[in-house]
C-alpha positions as CSV (number, residue, x, y, z in Angstrom):
1,M,-4.0,9.4,-7.2
2,H,-6.6,6.7,-6.5
3,A,-5.9,3.0,-6.4
4,E,-7.4,-0.3,-5.4
5,V,-5.5,-1.3,-2.2
6,E,-5.3,-4.8,-0.8
7,I,-5.8,-4.8,3.0
8,V,-3.9,-7.6,4.7
9,E,-4.2,-8.7,8.3
10,G,-2.5,-11.7,9.9
11,G,-0.9,-12.6,6.6
12,Q,-4.3,-13.0,4.9
13,S,-6.0,-10.7,2.4
14,I,-9.1,-9.3,4.0
15,K,-10.5,-7.1,1.2
16,T,-9.6,-4.5,-1.3
17,E,-10.6,-0.9,-1.0
18,K,-10.3,2.2,-3.3
19,M,-8.1,4.8,-1.6
20,K,-6.7,8.2,-2.4
21,L,-2.9,8.1,-2.1
22,K,-0.1,10.6,-1.9
23,L,3.5,9.7,-3.0
24,V,6.0,9.5,-0.1
25,K,9.2,7.8,-1.4
26,E,10.2,5.8,-4.4
27,F,13.0,3.2,-4.1
28,S,15.3,1.9,-6.9
29,D,14.2,-1.7,-6.4
30,G,10.7,-1.1,-7.7
31,I,9.0,-0.4,-4.3
32,V,7.1,2.8,-3.8
33,I,5.6,4.1,-0.5
34,Y,2.4,6.1,-0.5
35,E,0.3,7.5,2.3
36,N,-3.5,7.2,2.4
37,E,-5.9,9.9,3.7
38,D,-5.7,8.4,7.2
39,G,-1.9,8.7,7.3
40,R,-1.3,4.9,7.0
41,A,1.5,3.6,4.7
42,V,0.6,1.8,1.5
43,L,3.3,-0.2,-0.3
44,Y,3.3,-0.5,-4.1
45,S,5.3,-3.2,-5.8
46,K,6.1,-2.4,-9.5
47,E,7.0,-6.1,-10.1
48,K,3.6,-7.4,-8.8
49,N,1.7,-4.2,-9.8
50,K,0.0,-4.4,-6.4
51,F,-0.9,-1.9,-3.7
52,T,-0.9,-3.2,-0.1
53,L,-1.9,-1.4,3.1
54,I,0.8,-1.9,5.7
55,S,-0.6,-2.8,9.1
56,I,1.1,-2.0,12.4
57,D,1.9,-5.7,12.7
58,I,4.0,-5.7,9.5
59,A,5.7,-2.4,10.2
C-alpha cells in the first residue's frame, strides 16, 4: 500500500512524503502500525485519517 505520510520532528510537521507501507499490527482503539521500506514505524489514526512517521524521539 502507498500513502502520504506526515513527517514530524520536534513536535512540528516538517513535510509529507509518499511511502510504501506494510501492515504490522492493528489495535482495537483505531490505531494501526505500519512499516515503511526503511524499516521505520508509521502510525495511522483511523479517527484523524492520518499517517505519521514515528521518529526515534517519539518512540
